[in-house]
N, C-alpha and C positions, 0 to 999 in steps of 0.2 A: 396406491397410496390412496387416501383419504383425501378431500378437502380443508385447508384449513377450519379450526373450531374457533369461530370468532364469536364476542361479544354480540352481535347477529343472529346466531347459528344457534346460543343462549338461550336469545330470546326468542327464537322461533320453535323453539321443544315447548318451552310454556306454555304459549300461546296456543299451540299444536294439543298439550296434553303428553306430552312427552318426556321420563323422568327424565333427568340427569346425572351422568355419573360422574368420583370424584375420590381419586385419592392421592394418599404421599406419594412423594418418590425420590429420592435424595441423589441419586447416581447415575450414571449411564445405561446400566444391563439391565434394569428396574424400570427405568422409562422405554426402556428399547421392548418389553415383553407388555406396558401401559397401553403402549402408541401398536403393537399388532391384536391387543386383544379391546380395542379402541375404547380406551378410558379416554370421554369426552373436556376432564379436567383434572389436572397436575397440580396439586399444593406443593411445594419445596420448599420442608413445612421448618420451623424451629423447633418441631419435637424431632427430630434427628441429635437436642440437644440428650435428646434419653435414647431414644432408637440403638441410635448410628456412635455417639462418645459418650454413654453406659453417667452418664450427670442422673440428678432426683429431680432435677424439675428442666425447663427451657431457656433458662435465666443466664446461662454463658455462654449461645453463641452469638456472633462477630458480624460483622457484615460480611468483612475479604469472604468468609465461613462462607456463608449462607449463600454470596453470590457468584463462588468458584465451585456450586453444587448446584446454581440453579443455569447456571451455561453448561455441565456435563448435561443436567435432567432434557435439556433445550437440546443436544445432538441425539440424545435417545426417542425425542418423543418430536417432531417439529411441527405436528399437526395438535400436536392437540395444544388446548388454551391453560398456557403455563400461569400462576400466578405462585408468583415469591413474597415468602415470610419475610414482612419485617423482625428486628430482631428487638431484643429490648432494652429502648432508649435510643433506638433509630431512627425513630419521630414523634417521642416527650418534649424531648428538650427545648424546638424550638421548631415553629415553620417550616425556616430555612435549610433546619437537619433535616425535616422529612421528606424535603420535593430533591436536595440534593441524594438521599439515601434511596431514596422512592426513584430518583432518577439511573442511579446504576443499575436497578434491576431489570428497567426499560434497556438501554442502555448498555451496559456489560454483557446482560445475563440474554438477552431474549426474552422477557417477560410480558406477556400479554395484561398482568395486572400485577398490584400487589393487594398486600394484607395484612390490617390490622386490627390493633385492637384500640376496644373502647364505645360510647355510647357518646352522648350527648356534652363529656369535657372534650370530645376529637372533633368533632363538627369542621370547628373553626382551621384545623387542620386539614380537616381530609378537601372542605371547600377550596383550599388554598392547593393543595398539590393536584385535583383537578382541575383546578384552572390554569393550571402548569402543564398539563396536557399527561396527566398520569391516574390511569383508572385506577379503582382503588376497590377493593374488596372486605364489605365491614365483619366487624365477629361480636356478638354478643352473650351471652351464659357466662358461660365458664368460659374466660379470658385467663387460661392460660399465666401470662407473664402476669400473675395481676393473684397469685394464688397466697402471698401474704398479708393483704387483706382479704381474699378468702375464705383464710384459714385454712386451705387448702384445696383437695381436688374436687369440691361439691359442685350439686346438679344445685340450680340459680331457680327463679322464675316461680318460683313453689306455693307461695303462697298470695294474697290478692296485692299487697301492697309492692312485691317483687313481680309481678308477674308484671302490673302493669307501667314500673320502669323500664322494664325491658320493649314491651311495645312502645311507649312510648318512645323511646327511644334508635327505637329502627325505622320513625315514622322521620326522626330527625337526621338522621345518617342520610337514608333517602332523600329529602329535600336537600341532604349538607350535598348528595350530588356520585355520592357509591353509584358503582355497574351492578355491582352484589352483595347480598346478603349473608354470613354463615352462621347460624343457631348451634350452640355446644351444649349439650346437657338438662335441657329447657324442655317441660311438658307438651304432650302433644296439640294439647287445648288452644296453647300458650303458641306453639311455632305453628300455630295452623291459621287463626286468628293475625300473625302479622302477613304469613306467604298468602292470608284471603284480600288483603290492602295492598301488598305491592306489585309495582310494575317491572322489578326486576327480580330475578331469579335468585329464590331462596335457599340454601343446600344446608342439607339437615345436618348434625353428627349428632347422636344421640336427643334427636327431639324430633321422633315419631315420622311418621308417615305420607304426610300433610304437607310436607315443603317439594318444591321441586322438584328436589335429587337428592340425595344421599352421599357422605365422605367418612369414609374409615381408611383411619391410619396404616398403612401398606402390611407393615411389620406388625399387627394386630389380628391383620385378618388371614396372613400366610401363617399368624401362630409361629410367629420370629420373635419374639420378644412379648416374655414371660413378669417381668419384673413385679405391671401394674399395669391390669387389665381392665378396665373400665365397662359396668356394668352395660352398653346397649354396641360394646363388642362381639360383634360374631367371627369364629376362628368358620374361615374354608376349608385350609388346613393346618396339620399339624406337624407342620415346616420342620420343625427343632429336633423330630422324635427320626424324620425321614435323613435330615443332614447329619447328625447323631452316629443314627447308623450306617453311614454311610463315612465316614469319620471313621469309625469303628474298625467295619472293615477294611477299609488300607492300612488302617494301623497292623492289623492282625497279618493281613497279607506283606505289607513289608515282613517283620519279624521272621517269619514263617518259609521266607523265603520263592512266594507264591507273585511277588509283583516286581523287577518288570518282568513278563517274558518275552517272546523272540517276536513279537508281534509291535509290541515297543520300541523295538530296539531300530536304530538307521543300520543298514548291510554299506562294508565296504564295496568298492566299485568291482567287477569281477580279474582278479590277477594283482590288486594292490594290497595284500595277505603274504601273499608270497613275498613280493618286491620289500616291505616293511621287514617280516621275521628274516631277510639277508640282511637289510640295513644294517638288522641290531646283531645280526647274530643268534640268532631262537633256535 
């Protein structure tokens, strides 16, 4: 078993120039596989609202659901650096609410950090959470909880003013005490400037190659979610086709009487069938 991945492990990787790997994970079976694969960071993300529960955005997730799934991920991946994704309105209302909910991820689910969206507007909240011993991962660029303001799932920082805003927000968040930063759907040049200036690990999802590490939604990477596929996704497997073929084969074998076969059946102990027949008069 590998050693526990900590923030010091991740800091060591960026100092040595080794890339950091990060994937989402929402349940025990997937977390177990990601642990075996040696993924550094697992994000129990509110993206499960879409990939697992079928919603059109991430806004439907509740704290209890997020904590429950984070617990399952921790059981499957005890040595990964686990980040709990704070759902919509679990941290925006007040600093006290943010600390209370962030603390639940740490105490109940065993997370190593929590993630929240927002720039300068979240700086004071982040400071309060860090002061309360809750490590925070910032999230800039395309922030899915703000899609109503952004006008949909659109890339960010593609003009001068937008780029400068993200760069400045990254500086402010780091000064506020974040341990890591996630950049989503921003141009590589912008991500590169932020990464070069940062003293903390910077992870990208659709942010190009110049960051310290990469994140993908695991359902996207495995071809297990087709409702919405962003430009930055690379499919490493077409799992939908594999599963659909298997389900079709199962259905056919059941209908044709090919399953179950003898090898799938339990056998009576020697001599017991005769006793049953005698008792039932068969």
